[in-house]
Each structure stands twice: as structure tokens, then as C-alpha cells.
N, C-alpha and C positions, 0 to 999 in steps of 0.2 A: 650917778655920772651922767655926763651929757656925752653921747657917743653919736658920731658923725657918721652916717652911712653914705658912701659914695658907690652907687650901683645903678645901673642904667635899667634894669630889669624892675618894672613896677610891682608885679606880682611877689617877687622875693623881698622887696623893700616893705610892702605890707607885711609879710610874715616876720621878718626881722624886727619890724616896728612893735608888733604885738608882743613878740618874744621879749624884747627889751623892757617894754613897759611892765610885763609881767614881772621881771626881775627887779623893777623899781628904779630902772634907769630912764632918762630923758633922752630919746632918740631925735636925731635931726638928719633929715634926707636931701641929698643932692642927687640928681641923676647924671652929673657930667664933672669932670675935673675943673672945669672954669667956675662952675657955682661953687663947688666945694672949696675953692681956694677964697672966695669971698666969704663964705660962711666960716671959715678957719680963722679969719682975720677978724669978723664981726662978732662971732660968738665962739670963742675960743673953747673947743671940747676938750674932754679928759681924753678920750680914745677916738681914733679913727678906724673904721671897717672900709678898706679900699678895694675895689674890683681893678683887677688889671685891664681887662678888655673893656674900653670905655669909648663911646662916640667923640671924635675929636681928640683932645690930649689923652694919652694914655695914662694908666696908672703909674708906668715906670716914669714917663716924663713928669708926672706929678711928684714923685719921689725926688726926683732930680732939681726941683726947684729949690733955690737958697731961701726964699721966703718960708717955705715948708719946712726945711731943715733947721732953719734957726728959731722956729716956733717950739720945736723939742717936745711936739705931742706924740705919745706912743700910736704907731700906725701898724694894725694888723692887715696885711694883705690878704685877699681872697681871690681864688682863681679856679676856675674849672679844669683848665688844662695848662700846666706850667712845666717846663723842662727844669732840672736841678741848676743849669746855667742860669736861667731867669730867676730862680729862687735865690739863687747867690747873689745875683745882681741886686733884687730887692733888698736882701739883708745887708749887702755892701752899702747901700744907700741909706740904710739906717731904719729900715722896717723892724718892729720887734719880732715878728715871727708871720708865717702865712698859714692859711687854712684852705684845704681843698674843698671845692664844690663836688657833690652836695654837701651842705654845711652840717657839722655833727654839733647840733646845739649844745649838748652838754659840755663838749670841748670848748666851746666859745665860752659858756658860763664860766669854766674854770680859768680861762685865760683872763677874762674880764675880773674876775676876783682878785687877779694879782695887781691890778690897777686901782682897786677900791680903797681909798684912805683908811688906814687901820684905826678901828675903833678902840678907844682906851678903856682898858678893862682890868679887873684884878684878875690874880691867878686863880682865884677860885671859880669864876664864871667863865673863864677861857675855854673854849671848846677843845677837846682833846683831839690830837692829830687824826684820829681814826676817823672823826666826823667828817674831815676835810675831803675823804676819798669818795670816789663816784657812789652813786645809788646801787643798793645791792641789786644784782642781777642773777635770774636763775635759769639754768637750760631746761627747757620744757617744749614739747612737740604739740602743739595746739592747733586744730582745724581754725583757719582765719578766712573769712570772707572780705574782700576788699571792694568798696563800691567807690570808684571815682568821681569827681565832681561832675564829669560829663555823661555819668549814667553808667558807664562800662563797669561790669562785675567781673572778677577773678578769684580763684581759690587759691589758698596759700598755706604753708606750714609754718609754726613759729620755730625759731632757733632758740631765742632766750627771750626773756621778759622782765621788766622792772616796773616800778610803779610810775615811771615818767615816759615808758616807751616800750616798743617791742622790735625785734628783728625777724624777718620772715624770709622764707626762701620760695621762689616759684620760677616758672619759666616765663611768666608774662613779663613784658619790657614796660617800665614806667620811668617817669621823668620826675626828677625832684622839685618841690615848691608847691604844686597844686594840692589842695586839701582833699582828704578821702576819709570815709567813714569805715571804720574795721569792726567787723563782728567777730568776736572771739568766742568759741565754744570752750567752756571751762572743763576741768578734769572730770567732773562728773557726767559728762556727755550731754547732759540737756540744758543747762544754764547757759544763755549767751550774752555777752557784755558788749554793748555798742558803745564806741568811744570816737570822737572827732579826733584826727590826726594829720600830721603833714609829714611827707617823705622828707627827710633831712640827709640822707646818705645812701648811696648805692655803691658797694663794693664787692670783691669778688665772692663772698658767701652769703650775699643775700641784701636785702632792703631794710633800712633801718627807719622806723616811723616814732615821731614825737607825739606824745597825746596832748590834746587840746582842751582846756576848758573842763577839766575833770570835775564832777561834783564830789562832795566830802564823802559821799557813800561809795563811789566808783573807787576813790583814790585809797579809802580804807580797804575795800575788798581786794585791789590788786596788791596792797601791801601785805595783807595776810596771806595771800596767795604765794606771792613771792618768799616771803619768810618760811612757809611750809615747805615749798619746793627745794629751797636753798638748805634746808637743815639737812645735815650729814654730808653735804657737798664739799669738797676741798675749797678753800677760800679763794684760791688765785687760779685754780686750774682752768676753768673756761675761759677766762680773759688771755691767758697766756697761750693756749691751744690756739685761741683766735688769731694773736699775733702772730706766732709762727705760721699758721695757715695762710695768713695774708702774706707774708715774706715768702713762704714757698710757692704761692701761686705766682708771685711777681717774679720769682727766679725761674719758674719752669715755663713761663709764657712770654718772657721779654728777653732780648739780649741787649738791650738798650742799657748801659751803665748808668746814666743819670736817671732813668725811670726806676730801676732796681734800688738805687740808694734813697730815692724820695719815698718810695713806698716803705722801706725798712725803717728809715728815720721817722716817718710819720707815725708808724706803728707803735716804735718803742717809746715814743713819747706819750704814750696813753697807758702806760703800765698803771700808774695811779692818777695821772693827770698833772703831775708836778714835775715832770722830768724835762731836762734838757739833754741834747744829744749832739754827737759829733763823730764824723767819720774822717780819718786821715789815712792816705795811701802813700807806700813808700816811693820815693823816686828812683827811675831806672838804676842809678847808682848805688841806691840802698843807703844813702847817707843822710836824707832828709824825709820828713813826712810833710805831706801837703793836705790842706783841709779841702774835701771834696764835697762835704755836705753838712749842715748842722740845723737844729732847731732850737730855738728860744735863747741862743746866745746873743747877748746885746753886742753893740759894735766895739766897746773897748776889749771885751774878752776875745770877740771874734779875731781881732786884728792881732792880739798876742798869740792866737792858734793858727794862723795863716800857715807860717812854716815853722817847722820844729825840727831840732837835730836828733838824730837818733842817739840813744843812751843818755839824754838829758831830760829832766823833768818826768813827771808821772807816765805820760803818754808814751815818750820816748824810750824811757826804761822798758815798758810792757812790749814794743816792737822789737826792742834789741834782745830781751830774755825770752819772748814768746809765752809768758806768764801771765795770768789774770792778777789783776790787782784790786782789792777793794779798800775803801778808805771810809771809815766811819764818820771823819771830820777831815775833809781834803785839805783845809786851810792849816792844819797842824802838821802835814806831812813834810818831813825834811827833803823828800824828791821833789817838791813843787818848786817851779822856778821862782826866784824873788820877786821879779816883775809881775808874776801872776799872783801872788799871795794876797796883795791889797785888793786886787780887782775882784778876786773870788769872794773875799769877806764882804766886798761891797755889794756883790750880786746876791749875797746869802745864799751861796751853795754850800751845802754840807756834805752829804754823802756822794761818793763817786766810786764807780765800778768801770774798769778798763780792761779790755779783753783783746788778744790779738786775733786779727784776721788772716787765717792760714789756708793753703791748699796745697795737698801733697806735700806736706812737711816743710813748706815755704812760706814765711810770713810775708803778706801783702800789705798790711797796714794794721790799723787799731780802731776798735769801736768804743766809744766812752758813752757812758749815761750818769748824769749827775742829778741831784733832788734838791729843791730848795727847801724842803721840810727836814726837820731834825731826824727823821726816821732812818735808820741804815736799810741798805738792801737786805732782802732775806736770801737764803740760799736758793729758793726757786727763782727769784729774781735774777739772780747772777747767773743761774743756768740758763734761763731764758735769753739773757744777752749772749752768752757763750754760744747756745744754739743758733740765734740769730746770725752770729759771726760766722758759724759753721756753714750756713746756708749762703752767706753772700760771698765767701771766699771762692767757691768754685764757679758762682755766677760771673765774678771778675773775672776769673781766668777764662770762663767760656767767651765772655765778651771780647778780652783781648786775643783769643785765638780767633774769633770771628773776624776781628778788625785785621789781624795780620793775613788771614786767609784772603780777605777783600783786597789788601795791599798787593798780595802775590797774583791775584786774579788780575788785577789791573795791569801789574808788570806784565803777565801773559798776554794780555789784549794788547797792550802796546808794543810788545815784540812781535805779535802777530801782524799788527798793522804795519810795522817796520818791513816785516817779510813780504807782505803784498806790496808795498812801495818799491822794494828792491826787486820784485819779480816784475812789477810794472817798468822798472827802469830798463831791465834785461830786456824785455819785449821792445821798448822804445829803441834801444840800442840796436837790436836786430832790424826793428822797421827803418831806423834812419840810414843804415847801409843801402838797404833796397831802395830806400826813397831818393836818396842822393844819386843812385846810378839811373833810376828812371827820370828824374828831373833832368839830369845832365842830357839823357837821350831826347827828352821833349825839348829841352832848349837847344839843342844842336839841330833838330829838324825844323824848329820854329825860325832860328836865324837862318838856315839855309833856304827855306822857303821865303823868307823876308828879302834875302839878298838875290834870288832868282827874280823874285818880283820887280825888283829895283833895276836889274839887268834888261829886263824887257817891258818897259812901260807902254810900248806901243801895242801890246796884246791885251786889251781890257778884260777879255773874258778870261784869259789865262792868270792875268794879275788878280782878278777877283777870286778865281778858284784857290790861288796860293794863300790871299788873304783870309779866306774861309779856314783854310788849314791852319794858319797862324793863330785865329780866335779859336778853334777847337782845341788845339794843344796847349794854349795859354789857360783856357778855362779848366781843362784836366789838370794841369800842374797846379793851379790854384785850388781846385777841389781836394786834391791830394794832400796838400799843405793845410788846408783847413781841417780835414779830418784828423790828420796827424796832430795838429796842435790841439784840437778838441780832446784827443785820447790822452795826450802827454801832460797837459796841464792838472794841477792838483785840483781835487773835488772836495766838496763839504761832506760827502755822503749823506745828502739829504734826497730823499726820495721825492720825487715830482711825477705827474702824469707823463709817461715816456711811450711812444709809439715804436715799438721793438722794430718796425721795419728801417728806422733811421739808423740805429746802431749796426743793424746786421749790413745794411748797404755801405756803411762808411768803414767797417772792417774789410769788407770784400774790395773795395776801392782801395784800400791801404795795401792789402795783401795781392792786389790783381797782377801787379808785375811779377811777384816772385812765383805765384801760382803758374803764370803763362811760362815762364822761363823753364819750370819744372815739367811741362806739358800736362798741366792738371786742367780738365775741363770743368767750369762751374755751372751748377745748375742751382739757379734761387727760385724757390716756390712758396711766395710770399702771399698768404690771404690776407685781406683787410680785417683786423680784428680790434677790438677795443683797446685803449691804452692801460698799461699797468702802472701801479706806483713803483718806481724804481729809481736808483743811482745810475743814470746812463753812463757814466765813466765806468762804473764797476761792472756793468753788463757788457761793455765794449771789451774790457779786459778777459772776461771770461770767454767771450766769443773769439778774440784773438787768439788765447790759449788752445782753444779746441780746434780751430782752423789751423794754426801752426803744427799742432800736432799730427792732425790729418795729412797735412801736406808733408811733413817729415817721414809719416810712415809709408805714403806711397811713392816717395822719392826713390826709395831703395828697393822698390817690388815692381816686377815684370806684370805687365798687361796694362789693359786700360785704366787711366787715372782720372776718375770723376769724384768731385766733390760736389754733394748736394746739401744745401741749406734750405730747410723747410720751416714755415711759421703757420701754425694752424691753432684754432680754438678747440679744447677739448674740455667739456663739463665744467665750465666756469673757471677754466685756466687758460693761459696763452701756454703753448709748447713750441719750443724751437729744437729742431733735429739738425744734427751735424752728423752726416753719413760719409764714408769713404770706402774705396775699393782696395783698401791696402791688406796686409796679411791677417788683420785682425789682432785681438788681445789673447796674449798666451793664457791659457787656462789656470795656471798656477798664479798669474799676476791679477786676473781680473777680480778676485774677491778683495783684494787689497789695493785697488788701482788709485783710490783716493786718499790713501796714507801717504802721510810726509815722506819724502825721500824715496819713494816707489817710481822706478822708471825703467823702462827697456832699452834706453838709449846706451851707447858705449860710456865709459868714464870720460869725463870731461866734455861730454856733449850735453849735458842736462842735469839740473839739481834735484829733480824729482818733486818739485814743490809747485808747479803750475796747476796740476789737477787739483792737488789738496787745497790750494788758495782758492780756486774756482768753485769748489764744493762748499768751502766756508763762506764765500761771497753770495752765493745763491741761497744758502740756509738763512743768512742774515736778512734776505728778502722773503722770508717764511716760504721759500720755494724748495725744489728739488732738483738734484742732477743725478742721473744714472748712467751707467755704461752697459753695454752688451755686444756681442758679436752678431753680425747679420747672418742668416742662414746661406745667403748667395756670397758670402765674404766680405771682409772688411768690418769695421767697427761703426757703432752707433751711439752717438751721445745725446741725450735727452734732457732738456731742461725745461721745468714747469714753474711758471710764476701765477700767483693769484691774481685776479683782476682787482681786488680789493685788499686794502693793508688790513691786517689782522688788528682787532680792538682788543686790548687787554680788559678784563672784567674789573669793573670798579670794585674796590674793597668797602665792604659794610662796616 
């Protein structure tokens, strides 16, 4: 067959070309989708191998082209990283199937065999179905030395062996594509067999190598060895355990539903290499089944399976009853939907096994495996599908629980943000009352000095003195309004370089009149320190809460009232201290002072949220907020902020 390879990796193209030539196919190569379109029109291929990630036009865009779809050439999508959603989109656009990278060459060979024109033979020389299965593979632990093309060598141990390839396990990290030479130490412990190989697949339980250019002697020696090792082994035990292991690893390492379904369906379609699979999940109301993933379904059959009613058809009845169904000839089943019968016959699907996916006694959906060969599924294969469904069920429920937990966390974060804004509005309300009073006083004094200056224009010195007062009072009112507007406006919570002296002075300016009315003397000790990455509006909100708390604590306390606000640099961090001379924090309240709804104020005079919100805002800045009682009396609140924002470690 003529096979068009659309792949931008030149090294992988060379490997694919050699592999296809060995199979007797005619490979044609295009390194981008635009060139592939020209070749598709001029040299119509029998099959297309299409990479998704291409320079310029992507593989998905290529599939969407009307000209491509009208040619009706079977397209196998190849991708190193694809989500189930992207896979579904490929299949919806008419792709026959997709294969993950690294490529499993034997899997590719089996799929290409489906498109080879049938050879007319008599019943006598037709190969029995068993010959169409994959090459025999025997589990064996052999020492293997891998020598990569760049000269790097590393040791490994084989997992299994066939006459065409080997799977090994090692801690070394390798990448698919480049050729390597493998030196296998055979069971006698002394004989070494060196073969040229190429890495075709890296999965959770090892690396699979495909042997290249074997001599007749090497092929015979490997075949004999595999036959000896396989003698007495259960026929399907190792592949089935491998499939379950692959699915189990996916379930235990990922909470991504799409990823789990992709790995499970990929694994199950390799029981013998002739399977198709589909996975349906129940709708929230439990009345319909929706197709969430499939492998090998052609567009007509996929369209019929998109949405199914529960209790109708083979899959619907399995979801309804919770019982496994095995059909040796699915087209003859009375439960098959009439619309599906003709399509199933046309697709050549014979055996079908459908099992429920359940968790904790509740059915979540159905997993189906069909076969395009006349062989019915064995009991071991049915048990494999049931075991796979039993692993998928808890994974789906766990993923749903994680999704629900994330949603609730987002709700909590939203509620917390609303509380912060409400507390800020409460502070704005208190500020507004004091600000209005202070500005009225400033305006009264300003107007008075202006009127007096107008009444005595003949005294230039006195007039100038009064005008200086007008300018000073007006400037003070403008600063107060500016600070108030800066604090009250919404902020984007974006961290920028912030000089902490600015929000401290702004809050002291806002609270100045109220502090003065309550007889509080303010001491500001502000050292020049580097800027910190911070949201200035949130820092202002914290400082306002701390200063208002200190002021209210001293208002009802006899003795000198001094508020000290100190800014210093301490061991690579900026520290803000808010110290008062009030009664201090009661010992029984101090351990929970930053808990929500903790307050020492009388009922109706405080919500108990100010310090809790302040603590949360400082933690968002990767800082800390602590409280303690001063030995000389009063309370001390200390805010520490790092000079540099924390950088999250990059995931490898």
C-alpha cells in the first residue's frame, strides 16, 4: 500500500520509512500539512499517518479540510501528547484511530493490515485466526546492555522477549526514535547476542525496543529461546497482567478523567490487536449514556453510539441491569438496536463483551470491547475487561470528588474575597464619617481665612499669612481625599514593587484626625528599606485594621496613649510593627486572636473578622502576622514581608 507519512521529525520519518519498506509498503513523506495536501491530491495514498503537532497547519486543521474529508482516505492520527477531548475531536472529524508516541510498531502493523486489500484464497490455504495474533512473547529477566547512538551505555533487565522485540526496565531515561544496540546475555549466562534496535514505546512499566535487520541466525535463535521460555506459561497471563498494570498505574497516578480513559482504552484494544472499544458514562439524571471515549470506531458507528438510552440496546441494558453481557455474534442479538445492526455487519464486528462500570454499588457507565475476528472472547479476556472496569470506576468517582472539592474550594475563596471586601467597606464607612467631619473643619477654617483676607486687603503681610494657611489647609484636605480614594477603590490584587512607607503614611494621614480626637500621640519610625512585591491596597487594609484596633483599645484605657508604627529591615524581610499602650490582649484570647469571629469588643461593636482577614491577606503575600503582649504594657502586632516573591519550583 502507499502510506503517506505526515511528520515534521525527520529522524522518526526515517525509522517509519524503513519499517514500512520492510512490510512491503510504499512510504511517501511530507513534513508539513500543506505539502501533505498536495501529495494527497497528486498521489492518492491508501493510508495516511498524521501527526497532530505540525509547523503551520496543525493535524486537526488538516482533518477539518473539506478536500481531505471528501477523498475518504483512512487517516491514523499520531500524537505524543493528546487529551481525550482532542482524541474525540480527531475521531469526530473522520480519523480511523490514533496511536500514541512512542509508536508501537507491532500495533501499527496490525492496524495497517486492516486496510490491506484482501487476497483471494481458498479455504484450504487461508491462515487460521490464531496466526493473526501478535508474535509470541515470553516473560524473562535477562541482563541487557544498551548502547545508544551517542555512545552512552547503561544497564537494564528485560521484562519480556519476542523474536521481534524486547521490553526492558531501567532507571535510565531514554527518548523514542534513535537507534541503539542491545547486548542480551542469554540464559546460559555466557552467550551474548547483539542486535540493532529502535525504541518504539516508553510506558509505565518499561521501554519497548523493536529489533532491526535481524539475520536469519539471530531470528532463529530468538524464536527458539522464546518458545522454550513460553513452554508451560499461561497463554494470556502476561499480556493481561500488563494491561491491568498499565491501567492501575494510570488510576493511581492521575486524577485526570480524560487521561485515565485514554490509557485504559489504549491498553484494552491490544488484547489481541483486533479489538475496538468504547466507554459510556451515565448522565447525572441516570437516563442516558454518553460516549466519553472509543478506539477503532468508524464515524457511522461512533455517531450511533454518541448518546444511548438506558435500558435500550446492548449497552443500555448492561448499564440498567449492572450485569456483564458477552455475545459471540453481536449482529444476531435481539437487544441490538435496529439502526445499529446494519452498521455492525458492515463494520465486520463479531464478538462483543460489555461490562458495567461501578463504584460502591452504583453503576457509573459501561465499558465495551468488540472484535473484528470471528473468535469469541475467552473467560480470561472477559475477566480482564471486568477487572479494568473495576479499576476505572473508583478512578472516575475520585476524579468527580476532586472536581467537587475544587468547586467548593473556589466557593470558599469567593466567599472569603467577599468577606474581605465587606470588611473593607466597613472600614471605608468608619473612615468616611471621620473624613467628612475633618474636611468640614478644614473647609470652615479655609473659608474663614479667605473671608478675613478679603476684609483686610490693605495689610499685605497679614493677607499673605492667611493665604498660606488657605493653601496648607486645602493641600491637607486634598491629600486626605487622595489617600481615601486610593484605599477605597477596587484593586486587582496584583503585586507590584511597593515602598511600605507610602501605605503607612497614607493610613496615618487618614486616621490622623480620629487619633488626635482620642488623644493618641503617633510615633512613626520609618527606616528606608527596599521595596517589597505587594498589593498596596491590601497592605493598607491590614494597616488600617491594626491601627484602628490599637486606637479602640487605648480609647477606653487610662494612662498615656501612644501609637508607635515602626518599619525596619530584618534578615532579608521587611517588618512593620504596630505598638500601643493599651490594656493588651487577654491571655485566653491571645492564642486564637487571628481566628474568625474572635473579638474583645462588646456585642454590636465588632465582627471579629478584621484580624482574621488581615492574617489571610499577609499569608497571601508569603508573609507572617504575629501578636503578643508587650512587657511594659500594651499589645504588639508584627507584620513581616519578604523582599522577593516566592518562585514556585518548576515541575519536571
